[in-house]
Each structure stands twice: as C-alpha cells, then as structure tokens.
PDB file with one MODEL, atoms N, CA, C and O in Angstrom:
MODEL        1
ATOM      1  N   UNK A   1      -8.535   9.649   5.504  1.00  0.00           N
ATOM      2  CA  UNK A   1      -6.840   8.898   5.148  1.00  0.00           C
ATOM      3  C   UNK A   1      -7.033   7.258   6.118  1.00  0.00           C
ATOM      4  O   UNK A   1      -7.633   7.017   7.166  1.00  0.00           O
ATOM      5  N   UNK A   2      -6.262   6.425   5.236  1.00  0.00           N
ATOM      6  CA  UNK A   2      -6.562   5.245   5.892  1.00  0.00           C
ATOM      7  C   UNK A   2      -5.201   5.290   7.154  1.00  0.00           C
ATOM      8  O   UNK A   2      -5.474   4.752   8.227  1.00  0.00           O
ATOM      9  N   UNK A   3      -4.064   5.796   7.030  1.00  0.00           N
ATOM     10  CA  UNK A   3      -3.115   5.571   7.893  1.00  0.00           C
ATOM     11  C   UNK A   3      -2.653   6.939   8.475  1.00  0.00           C
ATOM     12  O   UNK A   3      -2.967   8.028   7.995  1.00  0.00           O
ATOM     13  N   UNK A   4      -1.819   6.736   9.638  1.00  0.00           N
ATOM     14  CA  UNK A   4      -1.377   7.987   9.737  1.00  0.00           C
ATOM     15  C   UNK A   4       0.148   8.414   8.998  1.00  0.00           C
ATOM     16  O   UNK A   4       1.134   7.716   8.765  1.00  0.00           O
ATOM     17  N   UNK A   5      -0.087   9.665   8.782  1.00  0.00           N
ATOM     18  CA  UNK A   5       1.494  10.248   8.360  1.00  0.00           C
ATOM     19  C   UNK A   5       2.440  10.506   9.111  1.00  0.00           C
ATOM     20  O   UNK A   5       2.309  11.129  10.165  1.00  0.00           O
ATOM     21  N   UNK A   6       3.602  10.024   8.633  1.00  0.00           N
ATOM     22  CA  UNK A   6       4.636  10.229   9.825  1.00  0.00           C
ATOM     23  C   UNK A   6       5.130  11.681   9.672  1.00  0.00           C
ATOM     24  O   UNK A   6       4.769  12.316   8.682  1.00  0.00           O
ATOM     25  N   UNK A   7       6.027  12.306  10.700  1.00  0.00           N
ATOM     26  CA  UNK A   7       6.642  13.327  10.675  1.00  0.00           C
ATOM     27  C   UNK A   7       8.154  13.332  10.029  1.00  0.00           C
ATOM     28  O   UNK A   7       8.818  14.134   9.373  1.00  0.00           O
ATOM     29  N   UNK A   8       8.350  11.983  10.572  1.00  0.00           N
ATOM     30  CA  UNK A   8      10.112  12.170  10.066  1.00  0.00           C
ATOM     31  C   UNK A   8      10.928  11.735  11.272  1.00  0.00           C
ATOM     32  O   UNK A   8      10.814  12.233  12.392  1.00  0.00           O
ATOM     33  N   UNK A   9      11.693  10.840  10.964  1.00  0.00           N
ATOM     34  CA  UNK A   9      12.819  10.307  11.974  1.00  0.00           C
ATOM     35  C   UNK A   9      12.349   9.287  13.038  1.00  0.00           C
ATOM     36  O   UNK A   9      12.900   9.047  14.113  1.00  0.00           O
ATOM     37  N   UNK A  10      11.198   8.721  12.521  1.00  0.00           N
ATOM     38  CA  UNK A  10      10.724   7.582  12.795  1.00  0.00           C
ATOM     39  C   UNK A  10      11.586   6.419  12.414  1.00  0.00           C
ATOM     40  O   UNK A  10      11.781   6.304  11.204  1.00  0.00           O
ATOM     41  N   UNK A  11      12.219   5.408  13.314  1.00  0.00           N
ATOM     42  CA  UNK A  11      13.004   4.672  12.785  1.00  0.00           C
ATOM     43  C   UNK A  11      12.091   3.313  11.941  1.00  0.00           C
ATOM     44  O   UNK A  11      10.906   3.057  12.155  1.00  0.00           O
ATOM     45  N   UNK A  12      13.048   2.529  10.908  1.00  0.00           N
ATOM     46  CA  UNK A  12      12.528   1.510   9.852  1.00  0.00           C
ATOM     47  C   UNK A  12      13.017   0.207  10.285  1.00  0.00           C
ATOM     48  O   UNK A  12      14.214  -0.060  10.176  1.00  0.00           O
ATOM     49  N   UNK A  13      12.297  -0.508  10.701  1.00  0.00           N
ATOM     50  CA  UNK A  13      12.932  -2.168  10.606  1.00  0.00           C
ATOM     51  C   UNK A  13      12.469  -3.352   9.476  1.00  0.00           C
ATOM     52  O   UNK A  13      11.376  -3.651   8.996  1.00  0.00           O
ATOM     53  N   UNK A  14      13.595  -3.778   9.325  1.00  0.00           N
ATOM     54  CA  UNK A  14      13.544  -5.136   8.446  1.00  0.00           C
ATOM     55  C   UNK A  14      13.748  -6.198   9.573  1.00  0.00           C
ATOM     56  O   UNK A  14      14.510  -6.036  10.526  1.00  0.00           O
ATOM     57  N   UNK A  15      12.900  -7.417   9.331  1.00  0.00           N
ATOM     58  CA  UNK A  15      13.163  -8.207   9.884  1.00  0.00           C
ATOM     59  C   UNK A  15      13.126  -8.087  11.688  1.00  0.00           C
ATOM     60  O   UNK A  15      13.720  -8.836  12.464  1.00  0.00           O
ATOM     61  N   UNK A  16      12.441  -7.177  11.963  1.00  0.00           N
ATOM     62  CA  UNK A  16      12.657  -7.099  13.448  1.00  0.00           C
ATOM     63  C   UNK A  16      14.129  -5.873  13.893  1.00  0.00           C
ATOM     64  O   UNK A  16      14.256  -4.963  14.712  1.00  0.00           O
ATOM     65  N   UNK A  17      14.764  -6.318  13.139  1.00  0.00           N
ATOM     66  CA  UNK A  17      16.306  -4.913  13.181  1.00  0.00           C
ATOM     67  C   UNK A  17      15.954  -3.482  12.890  1.00  0.00           C
ATOM     68  O   UNK A  17      15.112  -3.213  12.033  1.00  0.00           O
ATOM     69  N   UNK A  18      16.532  -2.627  13.532  1.00  0.00           N
ATOM     70  CA  UNK A  18      16.128  -0.897  12.863  1.00  0.00           C
ATOM     71  C   UNK A  18      17.472  -1.193  11.330  1.00  0.00           C
ATOM     72  O   UNK A  18      18.535  -1.808  11.409  1.00  0.00           O
ATOM     73  N   UNK A  19      17.094  -0.752  10.549  1.00  0.00           N
ATOM     74  CA  UNK A  19      17.617  -0.332   9.504  1.00  0.00           C
ATOM     75  C   UNK A  19      17.958   0.864   8.861  1.00  0.00           C
ATOM     76  O   UNK A  19      18.740   1.056   7.930  1.00  0.00           O
ATOM     77  N   UNK A  20      17.157   1.750   9.584  1.00  0.00           N
ATOM     78  CA  UNK A  20      16.910   3.115   8.816  1.00  0.00           C
ATOM     79  C   UNK A  20      15.836   4.185   9.289  1.00  0.00           C
ATOM     80  O   UNK A  20      15.245   3.786  10.292  1.00  0.00           O
ATOM     81  N   UNK A  21      15.465   5.291   8.898  1.00  0.00           N
ATOM     82  CA  UNK A  21      14.548   5.825   9.206  1.00  0.00           C
ATOM     83  C   UNK A  21      14.071   6.867   8.245  1.00  0.00           C
ATOM     84  O   UNK A  21      14.572   7.324   7.218  1.00  0.00           O
ATOM     85  N   UNK A  22      13.101   7.077   8.799  1.00  0.00           N
ATOM     86  CA  UNK A  22      11.576   8.235   7.976  1.00  0.00           C
ATOM     87  C   UNK A  22      12.686   9.558   7.527  1.00  0.00           C
ATOM     88  O   UNK A  22      13.371  10.116   8.384  1.00  0.00           O
ATOM     89  N   UNK A  23      12.715   9.805   6.583  1.00  0.00           N
ATOM     90  CA  UNK A  23      13.240  11.231   6.203  1.00  0.00           C
ATOM     91  C   UNK A  23      12.284  12.448   5.757  1.00  0.00           C
ATOM     92  O   UNK A  23      12.475  13.661   5.667  1.00  0.00           O
ATOM     93  N   UNK A  24      11.153  11.596   5.511  1.00  0.00           N
ATOM     94  CA  UNK A  24      10.057  13.017   5.215  1.00  0.00           C
ATOM     95  C   UNK A  24       8.502  12.083   4.781  1.00  0.00           C
ATOM     96  O   UNK A  24       8.582  10.912   4.409  1.00  0.00           O
ATOM     97  N   UNK A  25       7.360  12.696   4.882  1.00  0.00           N
ATOM     98  CA  UNK A  25       6.313  11.728   4.457  1.00  0.00           C
ATOM     99  C   UNK A  25       5.175  13.003   4.440  1.00  0.00           C
ATOM    100  O   UNK A  25       5.164  14.151   4.882  1.00  0.00           O
ATOM    101  N   UNK A  26       4.346  12.253   3.775  1.00  0.00           N
ATOM    102  CA  UNK A  26       2.978  13.030   3.369  1.00  0.00           C
ATOM    103  C   UNK A  26       1.778  12.080   2.863  1.00  0.00           C
ATOM    104  O   UNK A  26       2.054  10.962   2.428  1.00  0.00           O
ATOM    105  N   UNK A  27       0.634  12.469   2.913  1.00  0.00           N
ATOM    106  CA  UNK A  27      -0.308  11.719   2.100  1.00  0.00           C
ATOM    107  C   UNK A  27      -0.363  11.894   0.856  1.00  0.00           C
ATOM    108  O   UNK A  27      -0.393  13.060   0.462  1.00  0.00           O
ATOM    109  N   UNK A  28      -0.396  10.614  -0.288  1.00  0.00           N
ATOM    110  CA  UNK A  28      -0.195  10.636  -1.332  1.00  0.00           C
ATOM    111  C   UNK A  28      -2.247  10.613  -1.942  1.00  0.00           C
ATOM    112  O   UNK A  28      -3.075   9.703  -1.989  1.00  0.00           O
ATOM    113  N   UNK A  29      -2.289  11.595  -2.172  1.00  0.00           N
ATOM    114  CA  UNK A  29      -3.634  11.814  -2.863  1.00  0.00           C
ATOM    115  C   UNK A  29      -4.196  11.153  -3.938  1.00  0.00           C
ATOM    116  O   UNK A  29      -5.313  10.635  -3.922  1.00  0.00           O
ATOM    117  N   UNK A  30      -3.501  11.166  -4.788  1.00  0.00           N
ATOM    118  CA  UNK A  30      -3.784  10.388  -6.026  1.00  0.00           C
ATOM    119  C   UNK A  30      -3.750   8.736  -5.678  1.00  0.00           C
ATOM    120  O   UNK A  30      -4.642   8.199  -6.334  1.00  0.00           O
ATOM    121  N   UNK A  31      -3.097   7.873  -4.955  1.00  0.00           N
ATOM    122  CA  UNK A  31      -2.809   6.800  -4.563  1.00  0.00           C
ATOM    123  C   UNK A  31      -3.406   6.492  -3.444  1.00  0.00           C
ATOM    124  O   UNK A  31      -3.478   5.293  -3.176  1.00  0.00           O
ATOM    125  N   UNK A  32      -3.928   7.376  -2.598  1.00  0.00           N
ATOM    126  CA  UNK A  32      -4.728   7.211  -1.505  1.00  0.00           C
ATOM    127  C   UNK A  32      -4.316   6.453  -0.612  1.00  0.00           C
ATOM    128  O   UNK A  32      -4.776   5.342  -0.348  1.00  0.00           O
ATOM    129  N   UNK A  33      -3.083   7.206   0.116  1.00  0.00           N
ATOM    130  CA  UNK A  33      -2.373   6.514   1.029  1.00  0.00           C
ATOM    131  C   UNK A  33      -1.430   7.528   1.697  1.00  0.00           C
ATOM    132  O   UNK A  33      -1.429   8.709   1.350  1.00  0.00           O
ATOM    133  N   UNK A  34      -0.674   7.075   2.605  1.00  0.00           N
ATOM    134  CA  UNK A  34       0.517   7.669   3.461  1.00  0.00           C
ATOM    135  C   UNK A  34       1.710   7.295   2.156  1.00  0.00           C
ATOM    136  O   UNK A  34       1.589   6.503   1.222  1.00  0.00           O
ATOM    137  N   UNK A  35       2.595   7.985   2.430  1.00  0.00           N
ATOM    138  CA  UNK A  35       3.988   7.891   1.503  1.00  0.00           C
ATOM    139  C   UNK A  35       5.186   8.365   2.476  1.00  0.00           C
ATOM    140  O   UNK A  35       5.470   9.532   2.748  1.00  0.00           O
ATOM    141  N   UNK A  36       5.833   7.174   2.945  1.00  0.00           N
ATOM    142  CA  UNK A  36       7.262   8.037   3.617  1.00  0.00           C
ATOM    143  C   UNK A  36       8.142   7.618   3.153  1.00  0.00           C
ATOM    144  O   UNK A  36       8.294   6.405   3.013  1.00  0.00           O
ATOM    145  N   UNK A  37       9.232   8.756   2.667  1.00  0.00           N
ATOM    146  CA  UNK A  37      10.406   8.345   2.244  1.00  0.00           C
ATOM    147  C   UNK A  37      11.454   8.012   3.230  1.00  0.00           C
ATOM    148  O   UNK A  37      11.587   8.922   4.048  1.00  0.00           O
ATOM    149  N   UNK A  38      12.315   6.915   3.441  1.00  0.00           N
ATOM    150  CA  UNK A  38      13.407   6.955   4.060  1.00  0.00           C
ATOM    151  C   UNK A  38      14.677   6.622   3.837  1.00  0.00           C
ATOM    152  O   UNK A  38      14.932   6.065   2.770  1.00  0.00           O
ATOM    153  N   UNK A  39      15.587   6.847   4.647  1.00  0.00           N
ATOM    154  CA  UNK A  39      16.728   6.580   4.375  1.00  0.00           C
ATOM    155  C   UNK A  39      17.162   4.865   5.063  1.00  0.00           C
ATOM    156  O   UNK A  39      17.019   4.581   6.253  1.00  0.00           O
ATOM    157  N   UNK A  40      17.736   3.827   3.926  1.00  0.00           N
ATOM    158  CA  UNK A  40      17.696   2.551   4.004  1.00  0.00           C
ATOM    159  C   UNK A  40      18.790   2.549   3.280  1.00  0.00           C
ATOM    160  O   UNK A  40      19.043   3.410   2.438  1.00  0.00           O
ATOM    161  N   UNK A  41      19.922   1.039   3.715  1.00  0.00           N
ATOM    162  CA  UNK A  41      20.909   0.700   3.064  1.00  0.00           C
ATOM    163  C   UNK A  41      20.628  -0.092   2.067  1.00  0.00           C
ATOM    164  O   UNK A  41      19.574  -0.659   2.355  1.00  0.00           O
ATOM    165  N   UNK A  42      21.029  -0.452   0.989  1.00  0.00           N
ATOM    166  CA  UNK A  42      20.827  -1.274  -0.390  1.00  0.00           C
ATOM    167  C   UNK A  42      20.052  -2.339   0.245  1.00  0.00           C
ATOM    168  O   UNK A  42      18.846  -2.098   0.176  1.00  0.00           O
ATOM    169  N   UNK A  43      20.320  -3.382   0.811  1.00  0.00           N
ATOM    170  CA  UNK A  43      19.800  -4.528   1.053  1.00  0.00           C
ATOM    171  C   UNK A  43      18.305  -4.610   1.202  1.00  0.00           C
ATOM    172  O   UNK A  43      17.555  -5.323   0.536  1.00  0.00           O
ATOM    173  N   UNK A  44      17.885  -3.547   2.438  1.00  0.00           N
ATOM    174  CA  UNK A  44      16.399  -3.691   2.358  1.00  0.00           C
ATOM    175  C   UNK A  44      15.349  -2.852   1.537  1.00  0.00           C
ATOM    176  O   UNK A  44      14.121  -2.843   1.612  1.00  0.00           O
ATOM    177  N   UNK A  45      16.452  -1.958   0.506  1.00  0.00           N
ATOM    178  CA  UNK A  45      15.843  -1.047  -0.062  1.00  0.00           C
ATOM    179  C   UNK A  45      15.575  -1.559  -1.589  1.00  0.00           C
ATOM    180  O   UNK A  45      16.118  -1.134  -2.608  1.00  0.00           O
ATOM    181  N   UNK A  46      14.753  -2.416  -1.493  1.00  0.00           N
ATOM    182  CA  UNK A  46      14.430  -3.330  -2.497  1.00  0.00           C
ATOM    183  C   UNK A  46      12.939  -3.305  -3.019  1.00  0.00           C
ATOM    184  O   UNK A  46      12.080  -3.425  -2.145  1.00  0.00           O
ATOM    185  N   UNK A  47      12.462  -3.148  -4.493  1.00  0.00           N
ATOM    186  CA  UNK A  47      11.024  -3.049  -4.521  1.00  0.00           C
ATOM    187  C   UNK A  47      10.292  -4.092  -3.918  1.00  0.00           C
ATOM    188  O   UNK A  47      10.742  -5.207  -4.180  1.00  0.00           O
ATOM    189  N   UNK A  48       9.070  -4.060  -3.023  1.00  0.00           N
ATOM    190  CA  UNK A  48       8.221  -5.047  -2.834  1.00  0.00           C
ATOM    191  C   UNK A  48       8.658  -5.294  -1.391  1.00  0.00           C
ATOM    192  O   UNK A  48       7.834  -5.600  -0.530  1.00  0.00           O
ATOM    193  N   UNK A  49       9.683  -5.188  -1.190  1.00  0.00           N
ATOM    194  CA  UNK A  49      10.390  -5.717   0.312  1.00  0.00           C
ATOM    195  C   UNK A  49       9.486  -5.203   1.402  1.00  0.00           C
ATOM    196  O   UNK A  49       9.145  -4.036   1.208  1.00  0.00           O
ATOM    197  N   UNK A  50       8.917  -5.858   2.697  1.00  0.00           N
ATOM    198  CA  UNK A  50       8.122  -5.512   3.777  1.00  0.00           C
ATOM    199  C   UNK A  50       9.032  -5.004   4.726  1.00  0.00           C
ATOM    200  O   UNK A  50      10.165  -5.434   4.940  1.00  0.00           O
ATOM    201  N   UNK A  51       8.381  -3.919   5.366  1.00  0.00           N
ATOM    202  CA  UNK A  51       9.320  -3.428   6.224  1.00  0.00           C
ATOM    203  C   UNK A  51       8.456  -2.696   7.327  1.00  0.00           C
ATOM    204  O   UNK A  51       7.372  -2.332   6.872  1.00  0.00           O
ATOM    205  N   UNK A  52       8.625  -2.427   8.472  1.00  0.00           N
ATOM    206  CA  UNK A  52       7.889  -1.775   9.869  1.00  0.00           C
ATOM    207  C   UNK A  52       8.532  -0.404  10.013  1.00  0.00           C
ATOM    208  O   UNK A  52       9.758  -0.299  10.017  1.00  0.00           O
ATOM    209  N   UNK A  53       7.758   0.608  10.126  1.00  0.00           N
ATOM    210  CA  UNK A  53       7.798   1.614  10.655  1.00  0.00           C
ATOM    211  C   UNK A  53       7.254   2.063  12.136  1.00  0.00           C
ATOM    212  O   UNK A  53       6.062   2.147  12.435  1.00  0.00           O
ATOM    213  N   UNK A  54       8.185   2.291  12.866  1.00  0.00           N
ATOM    214  CA  UNK A  54       7.681   2.868  14.291  1.00  0.00           C
ATOM    215  C   UNK A  54       7.062   3.918  14.785  1.00  0.00           C
ATOM    216  O   UNK A  54       7.770   4.798  15.276  1.00  0.00           O
ATOM    217  N   UNK A  55       5.789   4.064  14.779  1.00  0.00           N
ATOM    218  CA  UNK A  55       5.070   5.379  14.911  1.00  0.00           C
ATOM    219  C   UNK A  55       4.498   5.221  16.557  1.00  0.00           C
ATOM    220  O   UNK A  55       3.771   4.310  16.954  1.00  0.00           O
ATOM    221  N   UNK A  56       4.964   6.212  17.279  1.00  0.00           N
ATOM    222  CA  UNK A  56       4.363   6.259  18.581  1.00  0.00           C
ATOM    223  C   UNK A  56       4.214   5.014  19.407  1.00  0.00           C
ATOM    224  O   UNK A  56       3.205   4.851  20.093  1.00  0.00           O
ATOM    225  N   UNK A  57       5.218   4.099  19.364  1.00  0.00           N
ATOM    226  CA  UNK A  57       5.327   2.444  19.829  1.00  0.00           C
ATOM    227  C   UNK A  57       4.586   1.812  19.427  1.00  0.00           C
ATOM    228  O   UNK A  57       4.195   0.877  20.126  1.00  0.00           O
ATOM    229  N   UNK A  58       3.957   2.041  17.923  1.00  0.00           N
ATOM    230  CA  UNK A  58       3.285   0.916  17.216  1.00  0.00           C
ATOM    231  C   UNK A  58       3.993   0.496  15.917  1.00  0.00           C
ATOM    232  O   UNK A  58       4.457   1.304  15.112  1.00  0.00           O
ATOM    233  N   UNK A  59       4.036  -0.929  15.778  1.00  0.00           N
ATOM    234  CA  UNK A  59       4.793  -0.735  14.322  1.00  0.00           C
ATOM    235  C   UNK A  59       3.802  -1.254  12.988  1.00  0.00           C
ATOM    236  O   UNK A  59       3.252  -2.322  12.721  1.00  0.00           O
ATOM    237  N   UNK A  60       3.859  -0.283  12.496  1.00  0.00           N
ATOM    238  CA  UNK A  60       3.098  -0.157  11.128  1.00  0.00           C
ATOM    239  C   UNK A  60       3.740  -1.085   9.960  1.00  0.00           C
ATOM    240  O   UNK A  60       4.961  -1.096   9.806  1.00  0.00           O
ATOM    241  N   UNK A  61       2.960  -1.793   9.216  1.00  0.00           N
ATOM    242  CA  UNK A  61       3.454  -2.302   7.986  1.00  0.00           C
ATOM    243  C   UNK A  61       3.845  -1.311   7.131  1.00  0.00           C
ATOM    244  O   UNK A  61       3.342  -0.188   7.120  1.00  0.00           O
ATOM    245  N   UNK A  62       4.934  -1.773   6.243  1.00  0.00           N
ATOM    246  CA  UNK A  62       5.275  -0.591   4.954  1.00  0.00           C
ATOM    247  C   UNK A  62       5.944  -1.567   4.024  1.00  0.00           C
ATOM    248  O   UNK A  62       6.699  -2.505   4.278  1.00  0.00           O
ATOM    249  N   UNK A  63       5.483  -1.116   2.896  1.00  0.00           N
ATOM    250  CA  UNK A  63       6.414  -1.870   1.884  1.00  0.00           C
ATOM    251  C   UNK A  63       6.968  -0.647   0.629  1.00  0.00           C
ATOM    252  O   UNK A  63       6.443   0.364   0.162  1.00  0.00           O
ATOM    253  N   UNK A  64       8.442  -1.432   0.372  1.00  0.00           N
ATOM    254  CA  UNK A  64       9.268  -0.217  -0.236  1.00  0.00           C
ATOM    255  C   UNK A  64       8.775  -0.399  -1.713  1.00  0.00           C
ATOM    256  O   UNK A  64       8.556  -1.470  -2.278  1.00  0.00           O
ATOM    257  N   UNK A  65       8.650   0.825  -2.204  1.00  0.00           N
ATOM    258  CA  UNK A  65       7.875   0.886  -3.659  1.00  0.00           C
ATOM    259  C   UNK A  65       8.742   1.450  -4.503  1.00  0.00           C
ATOM    260  O   UNK A  65       9.671   2.048  -3.960  1.00  0.00           O
ATOM    261  N   UNK A  66       8.710   1.435  -5.955  1.00  0.00           N
ATOM    262  CA  UNK A  66       9.423   2.071  -6.969  1.00  0.00           C
ATOM    263  C   UNK A  66       8.528   3.324  -7.113  1.00  0.00           C
ATOM    264  O   UNK A  66       7.383   3.454  -6.679  1.00  0.00           O
ATOM    265  N   UNK A  67       9.294   4.256  -7.830  1.00  0.00           N
ATOM    266  CA  UNK A  67       8.621   5.575  -8.199  1.00  0.00           C
ATOM    267  C   UNK A  67       8.494   5.707  -9.601  1.00  0.00           C
ATOM    268  O   UNK A  67       9.295   4.982 -10.190  1.00  0.00           O
ATOM    269  N   UNK A  68       7.790   6.360 -10.319  1.00  0.00           N
ATOM    270  CA  UNK A  68       7.042   7.430  -9.591  1.00  0.00           C
ATOM    271  C   UNK A  68       5.639   6.609  -9.028  1.00  0.00           C
ATOM    272  O   UNK A  68       5.049   5.624  -9.471  1.00  0.00           O
ATOM    273  N   UNK A  69       5.395   7.481  -7.850  1.00  0.00           N
ATOM    274  CA  UNK A  69       4.125   6.786  -7.176  1.00  0.00           C
ATOM    275  C   UNK A  69       2.955   7.351  -7.658  1.00  0.00           C
ATOM    276  O   UNK A  69       2.795   8.472  -7.175  1.00  0.00           O
ATOM    277  N   UNK A  70       2.073   7.019  -8.422  1.00  0.00           N
ATOM    278  CA  UNK A  70       0.709   7.770  -8.941  1.00  0.00           C
ATOM    279  C   UNK A  70      -0.411   6.787  -9.537  1.00  0.00           C
ATOM    280  O   UNK A  70      -0.149   5.590  -9.657  1.00  0.00           O
ATOM    281  N   UNK A  71      -1.379   7.187  -9.825  1.00  0.00           N
ATOM    282  CA  UNK A  71      -2.624   6.380  -9.938  1.00  0.00           C
ATOM    283  C   UNK A  71      -2.575   6.631 -11.596  1.00  0.00           C
ATOM    284  O   UNK A  71      -3.034   7.649 -12.112  1.00  0.00           O
ATOM    285  N   UNK A  72      -1.970   5.583 -12.318  1.00  0.00           N
ATOM    286  CA  UNK A  72      -1.812   5.598 -13.757  1.00  0.00           C
ATOM    287  C   UNK A  72      -3.120   5.885 -14.319  1.00  0.00           C
ATOM    288  O   UNK A  72      -3.191   6.777 -15.164  1.00  0.00           O
ATOM    289  N   UNK A  73      -4.270   5.194 -13.934  1.00  0.00           N
ATOM    290  CA  UNK A  73      -5.417   5.430 -14.691  1.00  0.00           C
ATOM    291  C   UNK A  73      -6.806   6.120 -14.261  1.00  0.00           C
ATOM    292  O   UNK A  73      -8.018   5.950 -14.389  1.00  0.00           O
ATOM    293  N   UNK A  74      -5.599   7.277 -13.491  1.00  0.00           N
ATOM    294  CA  UNK A  74      -6.553   8.168 -12.659  1.00  0.00           C
ATOM    295  C   UNK A  74      -8.182   7.726 -11.739  1.00  0.00           C
ATOM    296  O   UNK A  74      -8.988   8.538 -11.285  1.00  0.00           O
ATOM    297  N   UNK A  75      -8.259   6.418 -11.694  1.00  0.00           N
ATOM    298  CA  UNK A  75      -9.061   6.274 -10.822  1.00  0.00           C
ATOM    299  C   UNK A  75      -9.707   6.743  -9.492  1.00  0.00           C
ATOM    300  O   UNK A  75     -10.908   6.707  -9.222  1.00  0.00           O
ATOM    301  N   UNK A  76      -8.571   7.244  -8.618  1.00  0.00           N
ATOM    302  CA  UNK A  76      -9.193   7.951  -7.769  1.00  0.00           C
ATOM    303  C   UNK A  76      -9.339   9.444  -7.837  1.00  0.00           C
ATOM    304  O   UNK A  76      -9.632  10.095  -6.834  1.00  0.00           O
ATOM    305  N   UNK A  77      -9.103  10.076  -9.200  1.00  0.00           N
ATOM    306  CA  UNK A  77      -9.429  11.604  -9.510  1.00  0.00           C
ATOM    307  C   UNK A  77     -10.776  11.726  -9.911  1.00  0.00           C
ATOM    308  O   UNK A  77     -11.386  12.790  -9.802  1.00  0.00           O
ATOM    309  N   UNK A  78     -11.481  10.264 -10.562  1.00  0.00           N
ATOM    310  CA  UNK A  78     -12.922  10.520 -11.036  1.00  0.00           C
ATOM    311  C   UNK A  78     -13.729  10.188 -10.425  1.00  0.00           C
ATOM    312  O   UNK A  78     -13.647   9.120  -9.816  1.00  0.00           O
ATOM    313  N   UNK A  79     -14.932  11.064 -10.349  1.00  0.00           N
ATOM    314  CA  UNK A  79     -15.864  10.535  -9.538  1.00  0.00           C
ATOM    315  C   UNK A  79     -17.182  10.546 -10.324  1.00  0.00           C
ATOM    316  O   UNK A  79     -17.562  11.565 -10.901  1.00  0.00           O
ATOM    317  N   UNK A  80     -17.904   9.345 -10.337  1.00  0.00           N
ATOM    318  CA  UNK A  80     -18.969   9.129 -11.212  1.00  0.00           C
ATOM    319  C   UNK A  80     -20.561   9.234 -10.218  1.00  0.00           C
ATOM    320  O   UNK A  80     -20.860   8.512  -9.268  1.00  0.00           O
ATOM    321  N   UNK A  81     -21.371  10.352 -10.807  1.00  0.00           N
ATOM    322  CA  UNK A  81     -22.714  10.790 -10.057  1.00  0.00           C
ATOM    323  C   UNK A  81     -23.541   9.801 -10.435  1.00  0.00           C
ATOM    324  O   UNK A  81     -23.607   9.250 -11.534  1.00  0.00           O
ATOM    325  N   UNK A  82     -24.398   9.538  -9.106  1.00  0.00           N
ATOM    326  CA  UNK A  82     -25.164   8.569  -9.568  1.00  0.00           C
ATOM    327  C   UNK A  82     -25.162   7.504  -8.622  1.00  0.00           C
ATOM    328  O   UNK A  82     -25.814   6.483  -8.841  1.00  0.00           O
TER     329      UNK A  82
ENDMDL
END
C-alpha cells in the first residue's frame, strides 16, 4: 500500500480550514490506492478539489474523485509473466 488507510472520523481540511470528516475508508485494490469517503459541504465537494486529511497529526494530500472508482482498462489486475 502506498498510503495509510483511515479508520474514520479524521478531520478533512480545505485551504487550511476544517470542512468535514472521514466517514469510512479502505484500500482500493483495483485502483492501487487508499480511498476515504468523507462528509463535506457542497463547496469543497467538487471533483478534482485538493484537500487534506489529518492522520495522527500529519496532513495527507487528498483529491475529491468522481465515482465509480475503478480501473477501466484492468491494468492493475493483469500480470504479465516474463
């Protein structure tokens, strides 16, 4: 895994100000990164909006994504031998 996976209730920040919190999270194996769902008001809940999630005192970069989150070409599921 390339990033920590949140447990829930971590604060979410936009432009340095708290705007919401993580409601649930897990690792997205088909996209190869952590996914955090968060409660946000409408203004920062815009696709491609850059946010931060505080995780044990450290602020981690996050980006609002549109759903569905998946690997449309299945590149991460295919393994080539050799």
